[in-house]
matplotlib code that plots the C-alpha trace (Angstrom):
import matplotlib.pyplot as plt

x = [-80.9, -81.8, -85.3, -84.7, -83.3, -86.3, -88.7, -86.7, -87.1, -91.0, -91.4, -89.8, -92.2, -95.2, -98.6, -99.7, -96.5, -97.0, -100.4, -99.2, -96.6, -99.3, -101.5, -98.6, -97.7, -101.4, -101.4, -98.3, -99.9, -103.2, -101.6, -100.2, -103.6, -105.5, -108.7, -108.9, -108.3, -111.2, -113.7, -112.7, -113.4, -116.6, -117.7, -116.7, -118.3, -121.7, -124.4, -127.2, -127.9, -129.2, -125.5, -124.3, -123.4, -123.4, -120.0, -120.8, -121.9, -118.5, -116.7, -118.5, -117.6, -113.9, -113.6, -115.8, -118.1, -121.2, -124.2, -125.4]
y = [-80.5, -84.0, -84.9, -84.9, -81.1, -80.4, -82.1, -80.0, -76.8, -77.4, -78.3, -75.1, -72.8, -71.3, -73.0, -70.4, -71.4, -74.9, -74.6, -72.9, -75.5, -78.3, -76.5, -76.3, -79.8, -80.9, -78.7, -80.5, -83.9, -83.1, -81.8, -85.3, -87.0, -87.3, -88.6, -85.7, -83.3, -84.9, -84.9, -81.1, -80.5, -82.1, -80.3, -76.9, -77.5, -78.6, -76.4, -77.8, -75.3, -78.2, -79.4, -76.0, -74.6, -71.1, -69.6, -69.4, -73.1, -73.9, -72.1, -74.1, -77.3, -76.5, -75.2, -77.8, -75.7, -77.1, -77.6, -81.1]
z = [104.8, 106.5, 107.3, 110.9, 110.5, 108.6, 111.5, 114.2, 112.3, 111.9, 115.5, 116.5, 114.2, 115.7, 114.9, 112.2, 110.4, 110.8, 109.5, 106.5, 105.9, 106.2, 103.6, 101.3, 101.6, 101.0, 98.0, 96.6, 97.2, 95.8, 92.5, 92.0, 92.6, 89.2, 90.9, 93.2, 90.4, 88.4, 91.4, 92.1, 88.4, 88.4, 91.6, 90.2, 86.9, 88.6, 87.3, 89.6, 92.4, 94.6, 95.0, 96.1, 99.5, 100.9, 101.8, 105.3, 105.5, 103.7, 106.2, 109.1, 107.4, 107.3, 110.8, 112.2, 113.8, 112.0, 114.4, 114.9]

ax = plt.figure().add_subplot(projection="3d")
ax.plot(x, y, z, "-o")
ax.set_aspect("equal")
plt.show()
């Protein structure tokens, strides 16, 4: 399958499927980024509660609905 065929097929997908594909492609890219993996491991291992955020705040940040 050529890149042009893939692009046409993706363009015909509903937005939800395009979002799923975009997330998967980002996942693949980040698997190859050693600096990102190191930073994520550092954040996950952070034992200082001052650096943590609550799940609702994380969701707001991810969806861009944070109040300014």
